[in-house]
C-alpha positions as CSV (number, residue, x, y, z in Angstrom):
1,M,14.1,9.0,-1.1
2,K,14.2,10.8,1.8
3,Y,10.8,10.5,3.7
4,Y,10.0,12.4,6.9
5,I,6.7,11.1,8.4
6,I,4.8,12.6,11.4
7,A,2.4,10.7,13.5
8,G,1.3,11.3,16.7
9,E,-1.0,8.8,18.0
10,A,-1.2,4.9,18.2
11,S,-3.6,4.5,14.9
12,G,-1.2,6.7,13.5
13,D,1.6,4.6,14.1
14,L,-0.2,1.6,12.7
15,H,-1.4,3.5,9.4
16,A,2.1,5.2,9.0
17,S,3.9,1.8,9.4
18,N,1.7,0.2,6.4
19,L,2.2,3.3,4.0
20,M,6.2,2.8,4.9
21,K,6.0,-0.9,4.2
22,A,4.0,-0.1,0.8
23,L,6.4,2.6,-0.3
24,K,9.7,0.4,0.3
25,E,7.8,-1.6,-2.2
26,E,7.4,1.1,-4.6
27,D,10.9,2.6,-3.5
28,P,14.0,0.0,-2.6
29,D,16.1,2.8,-1.4
30,A,13.8,4.8,1.1
31,D,14.9,6.4,4.1
32,F,12.7,7.1,7.0
33,R,12.7,9.7,9.6
34,F,9.7,9.9,11.5
35,W,7.7,10.7,14.6
36,G,5.4,7.8,15.5
37,G,5.7,4.5,17.5
38,D,7.1,1.0,17.8
39,L,5.4,-0.2,14.3
40,M,6.7,2.4,12.5
41,Q,10.0,1.5,14.3
42,A,10.0,-2.3,13.0
43,Q,9.9,-0.8,9.2
44,G,13.3,0.6,10.2
45,G,14.3,4.4,9.5
46,K,15.0,6.8,12.6
47,M,12.7,7.6,15.4
48,V,12.9,11.3,16.6
49,K,10.2,11.5,19.4
50,H,7.9,8.7,20.1
51,Y,3.9,9.6,20.1
52,R,3.5,8.6,23.8
53,E,5.3,12.0,24.8
54,L,3.1,13.5,22.1
55,A,-0.5,12.7,23.2
56,F,-2.5,15.4,25.1
57,M,-6.5,14.5,25.5
58,G,-8.8,17.5,25.3
59,F,-8.9,21.2,25.1
60,A,-7.8,21.9,29.1
61,E,-4.8,19.3,28.9
62,V,-3.4,20.9,25.7
63,I,-3.5,24.3,27.5
64,M,-1.9,22.6,30.3
65,N,1.1,21.3,28.4
66,L,1.5,24.2,25.5
67,R,5.2,24.5,26.7
68,T,5.8,20.9,25.6
69,I,3.8,21.2,22.7
70,F,5.8,24.2,21.4
71,S,9.1,23.0,22.5
72,N,8.3,19.7,20.2
73,I,7.3,21.9,17.4
74,K,10.5,23.7,17.3
75,L,12.5,20.3,17.5
76,C,10.6,19.0,14.7
77,K,11.1,22.5,12.5
78,E,15.0,21.9,13.6
79,D,15.2,18.2,12.6
80,I,13.2,18.5,9.3
81,K,16.2,21.2,8.3
82,S,19.0,19.0,9.2
83,Y,17.3,16.1,7.5
84,N,16.3,17.8,4.4
85,P,13.9,15.1,3.4
86,D,12.4,15.0,-0.5
87,V,8.7,14.9,0.8
88,I,6.8,15.1,4.4
89,I,4.0,13.0,5.1
90,Y,1.5,14.0,7.7
91,I,-0.5,11.7,9.2
92,D,-3.5,13.0,10.9
93,Y,-2.5,14.7,14.0
94,P,-3.5,18.3,13.0
95,G,-2.8,20.6,15.9
96,F,0.7,19.9,15.5
97,N,1.1,19.0,11.6
98,M,-0.7,21.8,10.4
99,R,1.7,23.9,12.4
100,I,4.6,22.2,10.8
101,A,3.2,22.2,7.3
102,E,2.7,26.1,7.1
103,W,6.4,26.7,7.9
104,A,7.6,23.4,5.6
105,K,5.8,25.2,2.8
106,K,7.6,28.5,3.2
107,Q,10.7,26.5,3.2
108,G,9.9,24.4,-0.3
109,Y,9.2,21.5,1.0
110,Q,6.5,19.2,-0.5
111,N,3.2,18.6,1.9
112,H,1.5,15.4,1.7
113,Y,-1.3,14.6,3.8
114,Y,-2.1,11.0,4.6
115,I,-5.6,10.9,6.5
116,S,-7.2,14.0,6.8
117,P,-7.8,16.1,9.7
118,Q,-11.3,16.0,10.4
119,I,-12.6,19.7,9.5
120,W,-16.0,18.3,8.5
121,A,-16.4,17.9,12.1
122,W,-14.7,21.0,13.8
123,K,-12.7,23.8,12.6
124,E,-13.8,23.5,8.9
125,N,-11.8,26.9,8.6
126,R,-8.7,24.9,8.7
127,I,-9.4,24.5,5.0
128,K,-7.9,27.7,3.8
129,K,-4.6,26.9,5.6
130,I,-4.9,23.1,3.8
131,K,-5.5,24.7,0.6
132,R,-2.4,27.3,1.0
133,D,-0.1,24.6,2.6
134,V,-0.8,20.9,1.6
135,D,0.3,20.1,-2.0
136,H,-1.5,16.5,-1.9
137,M,-3.9,15.0,0.2
138,Y,-4.9,11.4,0.6
139,V,-8.6,11.0,2.5
140,I,-9.7,7.6,3.9
141,L,-13.5,8.2,4.7
142,P,-16.0,8.3,1.4
143,F,-17.5,11.4,2.4
144,E,-14.6,13.4,2.6
145,K,-13.9,13.5,-1.1
146,Q,-17.3,15.0,-1.7
147,F,-16.5,17.2,1.4
148,Y,-13.2,18.9,-0.1
149,E,-14.1,18.9,-3.9
150,E,-17.8,19.8,-4.2
151,K,-17.7,22.1,-0.8
152,H,-14.2,23.5,-0.6
153,N,-13.1,23.4,-4.5
154,F,-10.0,21.5,-3.6
155,P,-9.0,18.2,-5.1
156,V,-8.0,15.0,-3.0
157,E,-7.8,11.6,-3.4
158,F,-10.1,8.8,-1.7
159,V,-7.6,5.8,-1.5
160,G,-9.8,3.6,0.6
161,H,-9.5,3.0,4.4
162,P,-6.4,1.4,5.8
163,L,-8.0,-0.6,8.7
164,L,-8.8,-2.7,5.7
165,D,-5.3,-3.7,5.1
166,A,-4.1,-3.8,8.6
167,I,-6.7,-6.5,9.4
168,Q,-6.6,-8.1,6.3
169,D,-2.8,-8.7,6.5
170,R,-2.6,-10.2,10.0
171,Q,-2.6,-13.8,11.1
172,P,-5.7,-14.5,13.3
173,P,-4.6,-16.2,16.7
174,Q,-5.7,-19.8,17.2
175,A,-8.3,-19.6,19.8
176,E,-7.6,-22.4,22.1
177,E,-4.0,-21.6,22.2
178,F,-4.7,-17.7,22.6
179,R,-6.9,-18.6,25.4
180,K,-4.5,-20.7,27.0
181,E,-1.5,-18.6,26.7
182,H,-3.2,-15.6,28.4
183,N,-5.4,-17.7,31.0
184,L,-8.5,-17.1,29.8
185,G,-11.4,-19.5,30.4
186,N,-14.3,-20.8,28.1
187,K,-16.4,-17.7,28.7
188,P,-17.6,-15.7,25.9
189,I,-15.4,-12.7,26.1
190,I,-16.3,-9.1,26.1
191,A,-13.5,-6.9,25.0
192,L,-13.0,-3.6,26.9
193,L,-11.2,-0.8,24.7
194,P,-10.9,2.1,26.6
195,G,-8.4,4.4,24.6
196,S,-5.0,4.8,24.6
197,R,-3.9,8.0,26.7
198,K,-3.8,7.5,30.5
199,Q,-6.3,10.4,31.0
200,E,-9.0,9.0,28.7
201,I,-8.3,5.2,30.5
202,E,-8.7,6.5,33.7
203,K,-11.7,7.5,33.2
204,M,-13.6,5.2,31.0
205,L,-11.9,1.9,32.5
206,S,-14.0,2.5,36.0
207,I,-17.2,3.1,34.2
208,M,-16.7,0.0,31.9
209,L,-15.5,-2.4,34.8
210,S,-19.0,-1.3,36.9
211,V,-21.0,-3.9,34.9
212,T,-18.9,-6.7,35.4
213,D,-20.7,-8.4,38.0
214,H,-23.7,-8.1,36.0
215,F,-22.7,-10.4,33.3
216,K,-21.2,-13.1,35.3
217,D,-21.4,-15.8,32.2
218,Y,-18.8,-13.5,30.6
219,Q,-15.3,-12.5,31.0
220,F,-13.9,-9.3,30.5
221,V,-10.6,-8.6,28.8
222,I,-9.2,-5.3,28.5
223,A,-7.0,-4.7,25.5
224,G,-4.0,-2.7,27.0
225,A,-2.7,-0.1,24.7
226,P,0.8,-0.2,23.4
227,S,1.3,3.4,24.9
228,Q,1.0,2.0,28.3
229,D,3.2,-0.3,30.6
230,S,1.0,-3.1,32.0
231,E,1.8,-2.0,35.7
232,F,-0.6,1.3,34.6
233,Y,-3.5,-0.9,34.3
234,Q,-3.0,-3.2,37.5
235,E,-5.5,-1.0,39.5
236,F,-8.3,-2.2,37.4
237,T,-7.5,-5.8,37.2
238,S,-8.4,-6.6,40.7
239,R,-11.7,-7.8,39.9
240,K,-12.9,-11.4,39.5
241,N,-13.8,-12.2,35.6
242,V,-11.6,-9.2,34.6
243,S,-7.9,-10.2,32.4
244,L,-5.5,-7.9,30.8
245,I,-3.9,-8.4,27.5
246,M,-0.9,-6.0,26.4
247,N,-0.5,-5.0,22.8
248,K,-2.7,-7.8,21.1
249,T,-6.2,-5.5,20.5
250,Y,-6.9,-7.2,17.1
251,D,-6.3,-10.5,18.8
252,V,-8.6,-10.1,21.4
253,L,-11.2,-8.4,18.8
254,S,-11.0,-11.6,16.7
255,L,-12.4,-13.6,19.7
256,A,-14.6,-10.9,21.6
257,H,-18.1,-11.6,21.2
258,A,-19.1,-8.2,22.1
259,A,-17.1,-4.8,23.3
260,L,-17.0,-1.8,25.0
261,V,-15.2,0.9,23.2
262,T,-14.0,4.3,23.5
263,S,-15.0,6.7,20.7
264,G,-12.2,7.1,18.2
265,T,-10.7,4.9,15.3
266,A,-11.6,1.6,17.7
267,T,-15.1,1.9,17.0
268,L,-14.1,1.4,13.4
269,E,-12.0,-1.2,14.1
270,T,-14.4,-3.1,16.0
271,A,-17.2,-3.0,13.4
272,L,-14.7,-4.5,11.1
273,F,-14.1,-7.3,13.4
274,K,-17.9,-7.9,13.3
275,V,-17.9,-7.4,17.0
276,P,-21.1,-5.8,18.2
277,E,-20.3,-2.9,20.4
278,V,-21.2,0.1,22.4
279,V,-19.6,3.3,21.8
280,C,-18.2,5.3,25.3
281,Y,-17.3,8.7,25.9
282,K,-16.7,10.8,28.8
283,G,-14.4,13.7,28.6
284,S,-13.5,16.4,31.3
285,Y,-16.2,18.6,32.0
286,I,-14.6,21.8,30.5
287,S,-13.2,19.9,27.7
288,Y,-16.4,18.1,26.9
289,H,-18.5,21.7,27.3
290,I,-16.0,23.2,24.9
291,A,-16.5,20.7,22.3
292,K,-19.8,20.2,22.5
293,R,-20.3,24.0,21.5
294,I,-18.0,23.9,18.4
295,I,-18.2,20.5,17.0
296,N,-21.4,20.0,14.8
297,L,-21.7,16.2,14.2
298,D,-24.9,14.2,14.8
299,Y,-22.7,11.0,16.2
300,I,-19.2,10.7,17.4
301,S,-18.4,7.3,15.9
302,L,-16.9,6.7,12.8
303,V,-19.3,3.7,12.2
304,N,-22.1,5.9,12.7
305,L,-20.5,9.1,10.9
306,I,-19.8,6.7,7.7
307,M,-23.3,4.9,7.7
308,D,-25.1,8.5,8.5
309,R,-27.4,6.7,10.8
310,E,-27.3,5.1,14.4
311,V,-25.5,1.4,13.7
312,V,-23.9,1.1,17.1
313,K,-25.0,2.9,20.3
314,E,-23.3,5.7,21.5
315,L,-23.0,6.7,25.4
316,I,-21.6,10.0,25.9
317,Q,-21.0,12.1,29.1
318,S,-23.9,12.0,31.5
319,E,-25.4,9.2,29.6
320,L,-22.2,7.1,30.2
321,N,-23.6,5.4,33.6
322,T,-23.6,1.8,34.9
323,E,-27.5,1.4,34.4
324,N,-27.4,2.7,30.7
325,L,-24.0,0.5,29.8
326,K,-25.7,-2.7,31.3
327,K,-28.9,-1.8,29.3
328,E,-27.1,-1.5,26.2
329,L,-24.7,-4.4,26.6
330,T,-27.6,-6.9,27.2
331,K,-29.2,-5.7,24.0
332,I,-26.3,-6.4,21.9
333,L,-25.5,-9.6,23.2
334,Q,-29.5,-11.0,22.1
335,E,-29.1,-12.7,18.8
336,D,-31.6,-10.8,16.9
337,K,-30.0,-7.6,17.7
338,R,-26.6,-9.1,17.0
339,E,-27.9,-10.1,13.3
340,E,-29.2,-6.6,12.7
341,I,-25.7,-5.2,13.6
342,F,-24.0,-7.5,11.3
343,S,-25.9,-6.7,8.3
344,E,-25.1,-3.2,8.9
345,Y,-21.4,-4.0,9.4
346,H,-21.2,-5.6,5.9
347,E,-22.6,-2.4,3.8
348,L,-20.2,-0.3,6.2
349,E,-17.2,-2.3,4.7
350,L,-18.7,-1.9,1.1
351,K,-18.9,1.8,1.8
352,L,-15.3,1.8,2.8
353,G,-14.0,0.9,-0.9
354,G,-11.9,-2.4,0.0
355,A,-8.4,-2.9,0.8
356,G,-5.1,-1.3,-0.8
357,A,-5.1,2.0,0.9
358,S,-1.6,1.9,1.8
359,K,-0.7,0.5,-1.7
360,N,-2.8,3.6,-3.4
361,T,-1.4,6.1,-1.2
362,A,2.3,4.7,-1.8
363,K,2.0,5.0,-5.8
364,L,0.3,8.2,-5.4
365,I,3.1,9.6,-3.5
366,M,5.7,8.4,-5.7
367,K,3.6,9.7,-8.8
368,N,2.9,13.2,-7.3
369,I,6.9,14.1,-5.7
């Protein structure tokens, strides 16, 4: 069968690639055409656009790039028509995907959504469009099934979280060889995960790096995003005790003693690697104040949202400064605090339902087509 898959971010590329792998096991003749990234490309098929051409961060940035966004929507519709897939699979990325889904439903295509838009956080009125345009929804957070079915009378399938698959399937690096290969010393590693988009990296890294002089017994390693070139990070790597490792975030996390992480999927990834973390977020003034008025959540990190309590410290907007970051990083380096965090992480993993999300979703897609 022919599968058209749309992923617009680095995390979507990862989860879509694992889904493609699982679909090929169910359907050896699977043919893919997609919007995504390098991980999806490694599974075969034809890439239409790379997600690095699609990622715009925040309300103000989206408005500034509306012309490009509408051009991409037009291209996507034309490409789907030309390809004529048996099913369209949407991976999160709701601003773009919901527009395509509305059009595709009218054209008679099957719409399957893997990794729900976070309408429980904001834009809950999107439920009307989801119920109208989405044939099958596969959710990855345990509270989402209750949200959709009990609150909105829309049946969904909870398939487990795909990060468990991604982490379970990987081969961990040999610590000594990895350190040698990347010229890392023997000091414990504090990982810096500043995000994947240029705008957020520029904002976050300068703040994260402002604490390096206060932790001279540790070495800081920037996990370079696959969506960026190493040259982009050069201005941030001139400090002593700071290294850059590109496209190996999981390897860095597997060896990290602690981490400073920009809010997003990376907060959950860090927790599943059992790395104590401080969650950081600072957006543009306009984007932050718009978000503050329309997002109704007690937390911004997936870890705290899933646990429904503060497991990891979140430093948001004005709270994200050198003094607070130094204070919170010091806390998670203390042994008693670390033991408390590890216990919470174990409970978090149990709540996520175990590995197998990709295979579960592939089987359901085949069943439902």
